[in-house]
C-alpha positions, -999 to +999 in steps of 0.1 A: -606-067+071-571-089+072-538-076+077-515-074+044-480-083+043-458-062+021-423-074+019-394-054+003-365-068-013-335-069-038-315-091-054-284-074-035-272-052-009-269-016-019-296-011-039-316+015-018-342-013-006-341-002+032-345+039+021-375+027+002-389+007+030-389+039+053-402+062+028-431+036+025-436+031+063-439+073+066-465+070+035-482+043+053-488+065+084-489+039+105-478+003+103-464-025+117-426-024+109-404-056+106-366-054+100-360-086+085-321-081+077-308-091+104-271-093+092-268-058+088-303-043+103-305-004+100-341+005+092-340+015+129-309+037+120-337+059+101-369+053+118-352+059+151-373+035+176-378+035+212-366+002+227-398-012+251-380-048+252-357-071+242-345-109+242-317-130+232-326-164+215-304-195+208-301-210+171-275-232+177-255-253+198-219-256+202-199-284+218-185-281+253-159-307+273-162-310+311-125-314+321-137-331+356-151-359+333-125-358+305-100-389+306-081-374+276-088-409+251-091-383+221-114-400+203-136-365+201-105-352+186-098-375+161-133-377+149-143-340+143-138-330+107-140-294+115-109-296+134-129-276+160-114-297+192-078-290+198-060-301+232-091-314+247-110-279+244-137-267+219-129-238+194-162-222+195-161-203+165-152-237+145-174-262+160-206-267+137-226-284+164-229-315+148-229-335+181-205-362+167-181-361+194-210-360+223-221-393+208-186-409+208-170-394+241-173-426+266-164-408+294-200-386+288-178-353+291-189-338+263-225-320+257-238-296+240-247-263+251-274-236+233-256-205+222-271-170+222-275-166+183-292-132+182-308-103+203-341-092+191-357-055+198-396-042+201-399-007+199-419+023+190-415+044+160-438+076+154-455+052+125-462+022+147-444-004+163-410-022+150-391-050+154-358-058+142-329-083+157-291-086+154-277-119+143-245-129+167-211-124+155-201-158+135-232-170+135-248-187+104-283-194+109-301-164+104-334-179+089-341-187+121-336-151+137-357-139+111-384-160+115-386-152+151-388-111+139-418-122+117-437-140+139-431-115+167-441-088+143-475-108+131-483-112+168-478-078+176-499-064+144-527-091+155-530-081+191-529-044+186-550-041+154-527-030+122-541-038+089-502-034+072-474-053+080-444-038+063-411-059+063-372-048+052-362-080+037-330-095+033-310-090+005-301-118-022-322-152-025-308-177+003-327-187+036-330-154+051-348-142+020-368-169+019-380-168+056-388-129+051-411-135+020-431-163+042-468-154+044-462-118+019-491-111+003-465-089-018-432-083-029-416-050-037-385-055-055-361-026-056-333-028-084-303-004-096-298-004-129-266-022-134-257-053-152-256-070-118-284-053-105-301-065-136-291-100-132-301-103-093-334-085-100-343-118-121-329-140-093-352-123-069-381-124-087-377-159-096-376-164-063-409-155-052-426-165-079-413-198-070-434-194-038-461-179-056-460-142-041-470-117-069-442-089-073-438-053-080-406-032-092-393+000-084-361+009-103-338+033-077-311+054-097-331+045-126-316+079-145-274+066-135-278+041-168-305+044-192-294+013-214-294-011-184-328+009-169-343+002-205-332-035-199-352-040-166-382-024-181-383-046-206-375-080-186-401-073-164-424-065-194-415-100-203-425-119-169-456-097-165-442-078-137-449-039-133-422-014-128-444+007-104-420+036-095-387+048-107-365+071-084-340+091-101-306+101-088-305+131-058-280+141-041-305+146-008-313+110-010-278+105-007-269+129+021-300+115+040-288+083+042-256+100+055-275+119+083-296+087+087-329+107+084-360+091+062-361+101+022-391+125+029-376+142+064-347+151+038-368+161+008-393+182+032-360+199+048-349+208+010-383+222+007-384+241+038 
C-alpha cells in the first residue's frame, strides 16, 4: 500500500492547526511527522521528540568583500540598490544576495558566500519519527527549508515503511504553504469562526484547489461565534467541501497549550 500524505493547513496563524495535528498524530498511533511551519515551529513542544540528528543548510548567499583585494573604488557601493555596502563593508542583514557587486568589482574582491539559513532536526516521538526545522533569524527563503523537511520526512517514511505522513503545514498561502502541500493527498483546513478566519479559509481552499489537492475543513472553537461558524459551513457547502469536525471551545485545551501537552493528554488527565 502506498504512503498517504495529509497536510494540516490554516489560512492564518493561531487557529489551532498545530494542536489539531498533534491530536491526529496520537490518533494515528504510528505516523511519520513533519513540522513545516519552519518560521515558528512548535509541534515539537507538544510531541517532545528525542533528537537523534540535526544539520544546518544553506538557502541563500550574501556578498563578502576581501579587504586585501579591495581597491576602494566604490563601484560596488554605488551599484547596490539595497544600501548593503557601506565604507567598503557588507551589511549582511541588508544584502539581498543579488550578486551585482561581485560582477562589477574590477579587482575581484567581492565574492558570494553561502549562509546558514536554517537547522533541520530528526527525532523520535512515541508515535513515530519526526522532522522539523528552524529558519535562521532574518532569513527569507523559508520555502527551501520547508521543502527540505518534506523531502527528509518522505525519504525516512519510505525507508522505514510508514504508510502515513502527517504534515503540520505553514500558515497563510505563500511559498512555505505551497512547499508544504506539494505531493499531498489531502489537505485538512483548520478554521476559526471569525470574519478574518473565514476570509483566510477561503484563500487556503483556493490555494489547495489550484494544486488539485482535495480539502476537508475542521472548525475550531466552533461555539464562540455561531453566526460565523454557520457562514463557514455555508461557504464550504457551496464549494463542495465537507466540514468533517467541529471542536468546541474547552478550557482544558487552552490549558494543554499552556502546559505544552497534546489535547488527548489533557483530556485524559481530566478524565483520570
